N, CA, C and O atoms as a CHARMM CRD file, in Angstrom:
* protein
*
  272
    1    1 UNK  N    139.95500  94.43200  94.98200 PROA 1      0.00000
    2    1 UNK  CA   139.40500  93.74200  96.13100 PROA 1      0.00000
    3    1 UNK  C    137.96100  93.35800  95.81700 PROA 1      0.00000
    4    1 UNK  O    137.18200  94.17100  95.31900 PROA 1      0.00000
    5    2 UNK  N    137.62500  92.13400  96.10900 PROA 2      0.00000
    6    2 UNK  CA   136.27000  91.66400  95.83400 PROA 2      0.00000
    7    2 UNK  C    135.30800  92.13300  96.92700 PROA 2      0.00000
    8    2 UNK  O    135.72900  92.60300  97.98400 PROA 2      0.00000
    9    3 UNK  N    134.02400  91.99800  96.65200 PROA 3      0.00000
   10    3 UNK  CA   133.00200  92.38400  97.62800 PROA 3      0.00000
   11    3 UNK  C    133.14800  91.53300  98.88900 PROA 3      0.00000
   12    3 UNK  O    133.00000  92.03600 100.00300 PROA 3      0.00000
   13    4 UNK  N    133.43500  90.25700  98.71200 PROA 4      0.00000
   14    4 UNK  CA   133.61500  89.36700  99.86900 PROA 4      0.00000
   15    4 UNK  C    134.79900  89.82700 100.72100 PROA 4      0.00000
   16    4 UNK  O    134.71200  89.85500 101.94900 PROA 4      0.00000
   17    5 UNK  N    135.90300  90.18600 100.06800 PROA 5      0.00000
   18    5 UNK  CA   137.08200  90.65200 100.80500 PROA 5      0.00000
   19    5 UNK  C    136.78900  91.96100 101.53800 PROA 5      0.00000
   20    5 UNK  O    137.20600  92.14000 102.68200 PROA 5      0.00000
   21    6 UNK  N    136.07300  92.87400 100.87900 PROA 6      0.00000
   22    6 UNK  CA   135.70000  94.13200 101.52200 PROA 6      0.00000
   23    6 UNK  C    134.79900  93.89400 102.72800 PROA 6      0.00000
   24    6 UNK  O    134.96300  94.52600 103.77100 PROA 6      0.00000
   25    7 UNK  N    133.85500  92.98400 102.57600 PROA 7      0.00000
   26    7 UNK  CA   132.94300  92.65500 103.67500 PROA 7      0.00000
   27    7 UNK  C    133.71400  92.07400 104.85400 PROA 7      0.00000
   28    7 UNK  O    133.50500  92.47500 105.99900 PROA 7      0.00000
   29    8 UNK  N    134.59200  91.14000 104.57100 PROA 8      0.00000
   30    8 UNK  CA   135.39600  90.51400 105.62200 PROA 8      0.00000
   31    8 UNK  C    136.27500  91.54600 106.32200 PROA 8      0.00000
   32    8 UNK  O    136.36500  91.55800 107.55000 PROA 8      0.00000
   33    9 UNK  N    136.92200  92.41100 105.54400 PROA 9      0.00000
   34    9 UNK  CA   137.78100  93.44500 106.12400 PROA 9      0.00000
   35    9 UNK  C    136.96900  94.42700 106.96600 PROA 9      0.00000
   36    9 UNK  O    137.43000  94.86500 108.02000 PROA 9      0.00000
   37   10 UNK  N    135.77800  94.77400 106.51600 PROA 10     0.00000
   38   10 UNK  CA   134.91700  95.69700 107.26700 PROA 10     0.00000
   39   10 UNK  C    134.48900  95.09800 108.60100 PROA 10     0.00000
   40   10 UNK  O    134.48500  95.78200 109.62500 PROA 10     0.00000
   41   11 UNK  N    134.13300  93.83000 108.58400 PROA 11     0.00000
   42   11 UNK  CA   133.74300  93.14300 109.82400 PROA 11     0.00000
   43   11 UNK  C    134.92800  93.09300 110.78900 PROA 11     0.00000
   44   11 UNK  O    134.77700  93.35700 111.98200 PROA 11     0.00000
   45   12 UNK  N    136.09400  92.75600 110.26900 PROA 12     0.00000
   46   12 UNK  CA   137.30000  92.69900 111.10400 PROA 12     0.00000
   47   12 UNK  C    137.60400  94.07200 111.69200 PROA 12     0.00000
   48   12 UNK  O    137.93700  94.18000 112.87200 PROA 12     0.00000
   49   13 UNK  N    137.49300  95.11000 110.88600 PROA 13     0.00000
   50   13 UNK  CA   137.75700  96.47000 111.35300 PROA 13     0.00000
   51   13 UNK  C    136.77700  96.85700 112.46300 PROA 13     0.00000
   52   13 UNK  O    137.17900  97.44300 113.46700 PROA 13     0.00000
   53   14 UNK  N    135.51600  96.53600 112.28900 PROA 14     0.00000
   54   14 UNK  CA   134.51000  96.83600 113.31000 PROA 14     0.00000
   55   14 UNK  C    134.81400  96.13400 114.62400 PROA 14     0.00000
   56   14 UNK  O    134.67700  96.72500 115.69500 PROA 14     0.00000
   57   15 UNK  N    135.22000  94.89300 114.54400 PROA 15     0.00000
   58   15 UNK  CA   135.57600  94.13700 115.75400 PROA 15     0.00000
   59   15 UNK  C    136.79800  94.74100 116.43900 PROA 15     0.00000
   60   15 UNK  O    136.85400  94.83200 117.66500 PROA 15     0.00000
   61   16 UNK  N    137.77800  95.15400 115.62700 PROA 16     0.00000
   62   16 UNK  CA   138.97300  95.77500 116.20200 PROA 16     0.00000
   63   16 UNK  C    138.62300  97.09300 116.88900 PROA 16     0.00000
   64   16 UNK  O    139.15000  97.39300 117.96000 PROA 16     0.00000
   65   17 UNK  N    137.73300  97.88300 116.27500 PROA 17     0.00000
   66   17 UNK  CA   137.29300  99.13200 116.90700 PROA 17     0.00000
   67   17 UNK  C    136.60700  98.85400 118.23400 PROA 17     0.00000
   68   17 UNK  O    136.84700  99.55400 119.21800 PROA 17     0.00000
   69   18 UNK  N    135.75800  97.84000 118.26700 PROA 18     0.00000
   70   18 UNK  CA   135.08000  97.47100 119.51500 PROA 18     0.00000
   71   18 UNK  C    136.08900  97.07500 120.59000 PROA 18     0.00000
   72   18 UNK  O    135.96900  97.48800 121.74400 PROA 18     0.00000
   73   19 UNK  N    137.07700  96.28000 120.21000 PROA 19     0.00000
   74   19 UNK  CA   138.08800  95.84500 121.16400 PROA 19     0.00000
   75   19 UNK  C    138.88700  97.03600 121.68800 PROA 19     0.00000
   76   19 UNK  O    139.11500  97.15300 122.89200 PROA 19     0.00000
   77   20 UNK  N    139.30800  97.91100 120.79000 PROA 20     0.00000
   78   20 UNK  CA   140.06000  99.09600 121.20600 PROA 20     0.00000
   79   20 UNK  C    139.21600  99.96100 122.13000 PROA 20     0.00000
   80   20 UNK  O    139.71700 100.48400 123.12500 PROA 20     0.00000
   81   21 UNK  N    137.94400 100.11000 121.80600 PROA 21     0.00000
   82   21 UNK  CA   137.04500 100.90700 122.64900 PROA 21     0.00000
   83   21 UNK  C    136.94500 100.30500 124.04800 PROA 21     0.00000
   84   21 UNK  O    136.96100 101.03300 125.04100 PROA 21     0.00000
   85   22 UNK  N    136.84300  98.99200 124.12900 PROA 22     0.00000
   86   22 UNK  CA   136.75500  98.33300 125.43600 PROA 22     0.00000
   87   22 UNK  C    138.05400  98.48500 126.22000 PROA 22     0.00000
   88   22 UNK  O    138.02800  98.71100 127.42900 PROA 22     0.00000
   89   23 UNK  N    139.18200  98.36100 125.53800 PROA 23     0.00000
   90   23 UNK  CA   140.47700  98.44600 126.21100 PROA 23     0.00000
   91   23 UNK  C    140.81200  99.86000 126.67100 PROA 23     0.00000
   92   23 UNK  O    141.42500 100.04300 127.72400 PROA 23     0.00000
   93   24 UNK  N    140.41800 100.84900 125.89500 PROA 24     0.00000
   94   24 UNK  CA   140.79800 102.23000 126.20700 PROA 24     0.00000
   95   24 UNK  C    139.70600 103.01000 126.92100 PROA 24     0.00000
   96   24 UNK  O    139.97900 104.04700 127.52500 PROA 24     0.00000
   97   25 UNK  N    138.47900 102.52400 126.85800 PROA 25     0.00000
   98   25 UNK  CA   137.37100 103.25700 127.45900 PROA 25     0.00000
   99   25 UNK  C    136.86400 104.38700 126.58000 PROA 25     0.00000
  100   25 UNK  O    136.01900 105.17500 127.00400 PROA 25     0.00000
  101   26 UNK  N    137.37600 104.47300 125.35200 PROA 26     0.00000
  102   26 UNK  CA   136.93900 105.51000 124.41900 PROA 26     0.00000
  103   26 UNK  C    135.77600 104.98500 123.58200 PROA 26     0.00000
  104   26 UNK  O    135.58300 103.77600 123.44900 PROA 26     0.00000
  105   27 UNK  N    135.01600 105.90300 123.02900 PROA 27     0.00000
  106   27 UNK  CA   133.91200 105.53900 122.15100 PROA 27     0.00000
  107   27 UNK  C    134.44000 105.22800 120.74800 PROA 27     0.00000
  108   27 UNK  O    135.47400 105.74900 120.33000 PROA 27     0.00000
  109   28 UNK  N    133.71200 104.37000 120.03400 PROA 28     0.00000
  110   28 UNK  CA   134.10500 104.01300 118.66100 PROA 28     0.00000
  111   28 UNK  C    134.22900 105.23900 117.77200 PROA 28     0.00000
  112   28 UNK  O    135.16700 105.34300 116.98200 PROA 28     0.00000
  113   29 UNK  N    133.28400 106.17100 117.89800 PROA 29     0.00000
  114   29 UNK  CA   133.31700 107.36700 117.04900 PROA 29     0.00000
  115   29 UNK  C    134.57100 108.18600 117.31500 PROA 29     0.00000
  116   29 UNK  O    135.16600 108.73200 116.38600 PROA 29     0.00000
  117   30 UNK  N    134.97400 108.27500 118.57000 PROA 30     0.00000
  118   30 UNK  CA   136.17900 109.02000 118.93000 PROA 30     0.00000
  119   30 UNK  C    137.42300 108.34600 118.35300 PROA 30     0.00000
  120   30 UNK  O    138.31000 109.01600 117.82400 PROA 30     0.00000
  121   31 UNK  N    137.48100 107.03300 118.45600 PROA 31     0.00000
  122   31 UNK  CA   138.61300 106.28500 117.90800 PROA 31     0.00000
  123   31 UNK  C    138.67100 106.45500 116.39400 PROA 31     0.00000
  124   31 UNK  O    139.74300 106.67900 115.83300 PROA 31     0.00000
  125   32 UNK  N    137.52000 106.34900 115.73300 PROA 32     0.00000
  126   32 UNK  CA   137.46100 106.51000 114.28100 PROA 32     0.00000
  127   32 UNK  C    137.88500 107.91800 113.87900 PROA 32     0.00000
  128   32 UNK  O    138.62200 108.08500 112.90700 PROA 32     0.00000
  129   33 UNK  N    137.43400 108.92800 114.60900 PROA 33     0.00000
  130   33 UNK  CA   137.80400 110.31500 114.29300 PROA 33     0.00000
  131   33 UNK  C    139.30900 110.51100 114.43900 PROA 33     0.00000
  132   33 UNK  O    139.93400 111.16800 113.60600 PROA 33     0.00000
  133   34 UNK  N    139.89300 109.94500 115.49100 PROA 34     0.00000
  134   34 UNK  CA   141.34700 110.04100 115.67600 PROA 34     0.00000
  135   34 UNK  C    142.08700 109.36200 114.53400 PROA 34     0.00000
  136   34 UNK  O    143.07800 109.88900 114.02800 PROA 34     0.00000
  137   35 UNK  N    141.60600 108.20000 114.13100 PROA 35     0.00000
  138   35 UNK  CA   142.23300 107.46100 113.03000 PROA 35     0.00000
  139   35 UNK  C    142.15300 108.25600 111.72900 PROA 35     0.00000
  140   35 UNK  O    143.13100 108.33800 110.98500 PROA 35     0.00000
  141   36 UNK  N    140.99800 108.83600 111.46000 PROA 36     0.00000
  142   36 UNK  CA   140.83300 109.62400 110.23800 PROA 36     0.00000
  143   36 UNK  C    141.74500 110.84600 110.25100 PROA 36     0.00000
  144   36 UNK  O    142.28800 111.21900 109.21200 PROA 36     0.00000
  145   37 UNK  N    141.91800 111.47000 111.40800 PROA 37     0.00000
  146   37 UNK  CA   142.80800 112.62700 111.50700 PROA 37     0.00000
  147   37 UNK  C    144.25300 112.21500 111.24700 PROA 37     0.00000
  148   37 UNK  O    144.98300 112.92000 110.55100 PROA 37     0.00000
  149   38 UNK  N    144.66500 111.08800 111.79600 PROA 38     0.00000
  150   38 UNK  CA   146.01900 110.59500 111.55500 PROA 38     0.00000
  151   38 UNK  C    146.24400 110.29500 110.07700 PROA 38     0.00000
  152   38 UNK  O    147.30800 110.59300 109.53300 PROA 38     0.00000
  153   39 UNK  N    145.24300 109.70800 109.43200 PROA 39     0.00000
  154   39 UNK  CA   145.35700 109.42000 108.00200 PROA 39     0.00000
  155   39 UNK  C    145.43900 110.71300 107.19700 PROA 39     0.00000
  156   39 UNK  O    146.20900 110.80000 106.24100 PROA 39     0.00000
  157   40 UNK  N    144.65500 111.71200 107.57400 PROA 40     0.00000
  158   40 UNK  CA   144.69300 113.00000 106.87800 PROA 40     0.00000
  159   40 UNK  C    146.06300 113.64400 107.05600 PROA 40     0.00000
  160   40 UNK  O    146.61300 114.20500 106.10800 PROA 40     0.00000
  161   41 UNK  N    146.61500 113.56700 108.26100 PROA 41     0.00000
  162   41 UNK  CA   147.94800 114.10900 108.51500 PROA 41     0.00000
  163   41 UNK  C    148.99100 113.40200 107.65100 PROA 41     0.00000
  164   41 UNK  O    149.87100 114.04600 107.07900 PROA 41     0.00000
  165   42 UNK  N    148.89000 112.08100 107.55900 PROA 42     0.00000
  166   42 UNK  CA   149.83100 111.31500 106.73800 PROA 42     0.00000
  167   42 UNK  C    149.71800 111.69100 105.26400 PROA 42     0.00000
  168   42 UNK  O    150.72900 111.83400 104.57700 PROA 42     0.00000
  169   43 UNK  N    148.48000 111.85000 104.77700 PROA 43     0.00000
  170   43 UNK  CA   148.28800 112.24400 103.37300 PROA 43     0.00000
  171   43 UNK  C    148.87300 113.63300 103.13000 PROA 43     0.00000
  172   43 UNK  O    149.48900 113.87600 102.09200 PROA 43     0.00000
  173   44 UNK  N    148.68500 114.54200 104.08200 PROA 44     0.00000
  174   44 UNK  CA   149.22000 115.89400 103.94900 PROA 44     0.00000
  175   44 UNK  C    150.74700 115.85500 103.90200 PROA 44     0.00000
  176   44 UNK  O    151.36400 116.51200 103.06400 PROA 44     0.00000
  177   45 UNK  N    151.35000 115.08700 104.80100 PROA 45     0.00000
  178   45 UNK  CA   152.81500 114.98600 104.80900 PROA 45     0.00000
  179   45 UNK  C    153.33000 114.37400 103.51000 PROA 45     0.00000
  180   45 UNK  O    154.33900 114.82200 102.96600 PROA 45     0.00000
  181   46 UNK  N    152.64300 113.36100 103.01700 PROA 46     0.00000
  182   46 UNK  CA   153.04900 112.73000 101.75900 PROA 46     0.00000
  183   46 UNK  C    152.95000 113.72400 100.60600 PROA 46     0.00000
  184   46 UNK  O    153.82200 113.76300  99.73800 PROA 46     0.00000
  185   47 UNK  N    151.89200 114.52200 100.60000 PROA 47     0.00000
  186   47 UNK  CA   151.73400 115.52900  99.55400 PROA 47     0.00000
  187   47 UNK  C    152.85800 116.55600  99.63900 PROA 47     0.00000
  188   47 UNK  O    153.45300 116.91500  98.62400 PROA 47     0.00000
  189   48 UNK  N    153.14700 117.02500 100.84200 PROA 48     0.00000
  190   48 UNK  CA   154.20800 118.01700 101.01000 PROA 48     0.00000
  191   48 UNK  C    155.55200 117.45200 100.55500 PROA 48     0.00000
  192   48 UNK  O    156.33600 118.14600  99.90900 PROA 48     0.00000
  193   49 UNK  N    155.81100 116.19700 100.89300 PROA 49     0.00000
  194   49 UNK  CA   157.07100 115.56600 100.50200 PROA 49     0.00000
  195   49 UNK  C    157.16900 115.35500  98.99700 PROA 49     0.00000
  196   49 UNK  O    158.27100 115.22200  98.46600 PROA 49     0.00000
  197   50 UNK  N    156.03600 115.32300  98.30300 PROA 50     0.00000
  198   50 UNK  CA   156.04900 115.08800  96.86100 PROA 50     0.00000
  199   50 UNK  C    156.25500 116.36300  96.04900 PROA 50     0.00000
  200   50 UNK  O    156.42100 116.30000  94.83100 PROA 50     0.00000
  201   51 UNK  N    156.24700 117.51300  96.70800 PROA 51     0.00000
  202   51 UNK  CA   156.44200 118.76700  95.98200 PROA 51     0.00000
  203   51 UNK  C    157.83100 118.78400  95.35500 PROA 51     0.00000
  204   51 UNK  O    158.77500 118.23900  95.92800 PROA 51     0.00000
  205   52 UNK  N    157.96400 119.40300  94.18700 PROA 52     0.00000
  206   52 UNK  CA   159.21300 119.34100  93.43500 PROA 52     0.00000
  207   52 UNK  C    160.43200 119.89100  94.16900 PROA 52     0.00000
  208   52 UNK  O    161.50000 119.28200  94.12400 PROA 52     0.00000
  209   53 UNK  N    160.29500 121.01100  94.83400 PROA 53     0.00000
  210   53 UNK  CA   161.43900 121.62700  95.49100 PROA 53     0.00000
  211   53 UNK  C    161.39000 121.29600  96.97800 PROA 53     0.00000
  212   53 UNK  O    160.54400 121.80600  97.71300 PROA 53     0.00000
  213   54 UNK  N    162.29800 120.44200  97.40700 PROA 54     0.00000
  214   54 UNK  CA   162.27000 119.95900  98.79600 PROA 54     0.00000
  215   54 UNK  C    162.41500 121.10000  99.79500 PROA 54     0.00000
  216   54 UNK  O    161.76800 121.07500 100.84200 PROA 54     0.00000
  217   55 UNK  N    163.24300 122.09900  99.50300 PROA 55     0.00000
  218   55 UNK  CA   163.40700 123.23200 100.41300 PROA 55     0.00000
  219   55 UNK  C    162.10400 123.98500 100.58500 PROA 55     0.00000
  220   55 UNK  O    161.72000 124.33200 101.70200 PROA 55     0.00000
  221   56 UNK  N    161.42300 124.23700  99.47500 PROA 56     0.00000
  222   56 UNK  CA   160.12900 124.90800  99.54500 PROA 56     0.00000
  223   56 UNK  C    159.12100 124.04400 100.29000 PROA 56     0.00000
  224   56 UNK  O    158.30100 124.55200 101.05500 PROA 56     0.00000
  225   57 UNK  N    159.18500 122.74300 100.06300 PROA 57     0.00000
  226   57 UNK  CA   158.24500 121.83600 100.72500 PROA 57     0.00000
  227   57 UNK  C    158.43400 121.87900 102.23500 PROA 57     0.00000
  228   57 UNK  O    157.46300 121.92100 102.99100 PROA 57     0.00000
  229   58 UNK  N    159.68700 121.86800 102.66600 PROA 58     0.00000
  230   58 UNK  CA   159.93700 121.92200 104.10800 PROA 58     0.00000
  231   58 UNK  C    159.44500 123.23600 104.70500 PROA 58     0.00000
  232   58 UNK  O    158.86000 123.25300 105.78800 PROA 58     0.00000
  233   59 UNK  N    159.68200 124.32600 103.99900 PROA 59     0.00000
  234   59 UNK  CA   159.24500 125.64000 104.48800 PROA 59     0.00000
  235   59 UNK  C    157.72100 125.70800 104.53500 PROA 59     0.00000
  236   59 UNK  O    157.15200 126.17300 105.52200 PROA 59     0.00000
  237   60 UNK  N    157.05600 125.24700 103.47100 PROA 60     0.00000
  238   60 UNK  CA   155.59900 125.23100 103.45300 PROA 60     0.00000
  239   60 UNK  C    155.04500 124.33800 104.55600 PROA 60     0.00000
  240   60 UNK  O    154.05900 124.67700 105.21000 PROA 60     0.00000
  241   61 UNK  N    155.68700 123.19900 104.75100 PROA 61     0.00000
  242   61 UNK  CA   155.24600 122.26100 105.77500 PROA 61     0.00000
  243   61 UNK  C    155.35800 122.89500 107.16200 PROA 61     0.00000
  244   61 UNK  O    154.44200 122.79500 107.97800 PROA 61     0.00000
  245   62 UNK  N    156.49300 123.54800 107.41800 PROA 62     0.00000
  246   62 UNK  CA   156.68100 124.20100 108.71300 PROA 62     0.00000
  247   62 UNK  C    155.63700 125.28600 108.90700 PROA 62     0.00000
  248   62 UNK  O    155.03900 125.38700 109.97800 PROA 62     0.00000
  249   63 UNK  N    155.41300 126.09500 107.88700 PROA 63     0.00000
  250   63 UNK  CA   154.41200 127.15800 107.98900 PROA 63     0.00000
  251   63 UNK  C    153.02200 126.58200 108.22800 PROA 63     0.00000
  252   63 UNK  O    152.26100 127.10600 109.04100 PROA 63     0.00000
  253   64 UNK  N    152.69400 125.51500 107.52600 PROA 64     0.00000
  254   64 UNK  CA   151.37700 124.89700 107.69200 PROA 64     0.00000
  255   64 UNK  C    151.22400 124.31600 109.09100 PROA 64     0.00000
  256   64 UNK  O    150.17400 124.46400 109.71600 PROA 64     0.00000
  257   65 UNK  N    152.26300 123.65700 109.58000 PROA 65     0.00000
  258   65 UNK  CA   152.19700 123.06800 110.91800 PROA 65     0.00000
  259   65 UNK  C    152.13400 124.15700 111.98900 PROA 65     0.00000
  260   65 UNK  O    151.43400 124.00500 112.98900 PROA 65     0.00000
  261   66 UNK  N    152.85800 125.24800 111.78200 PROA 66     0.00000
  262   66 UNK  CA   152.79100 126.36900 112.72800 PROA 66     0.00000
  263   66 UNK  C    151.39100 126.95600 112.76200 PROA 66     0.00000
  264   66 UNK  O    150.90800 127.37500 113.81400 PROA 66     0.00000
  265   67 UNK  N    150.74700 126.98400 111.61000 PROA 67     0.00000
  266   67 UNK  CA   149.39600 127.52700 111.51400 PROA 67     0.00000
  267   67 UNK  C    148.39500 126.66000 112.26500 PROA 67     0.00000
  268   67 UNK  O    147.47100 127.16300 112.90500 PROA 67     0.00000
  269   68 UNK  N    148.59900 125.32800 112.17400 PROA 68     0.00000
  270   68 UNK  CA   147.67500 124.39900 112.83500 PROA 68     0.00000
  271   68 UNK  C    147.88900 124.46500 114.31600 PROA 68     0.00000
  272   68 UNK  O    147.21500 123.76200 115.06900 PROA 68     0.00000
C-alpha cells in the first residue's frame, strides 16, 4: 500500500468513526476500543483454530473463554 493509499484510507476511517459516533452517541475512543477488542478476539480465535490438534484447540479455547 502506498503512502497516498494509507492516507486516503486513514481519512476515510476517521470520517466513518465520526459518523458512527454521531449515530450511536458513543465517543470515538470508545468505538475504537471496541473495534480493537473485536479484532483481538478474532486474532485469538484464528490462532486457536490454527493449532495442530483441533480437539486440543477446542478445549483450550473453551478454557480460555471460560477464564475471560
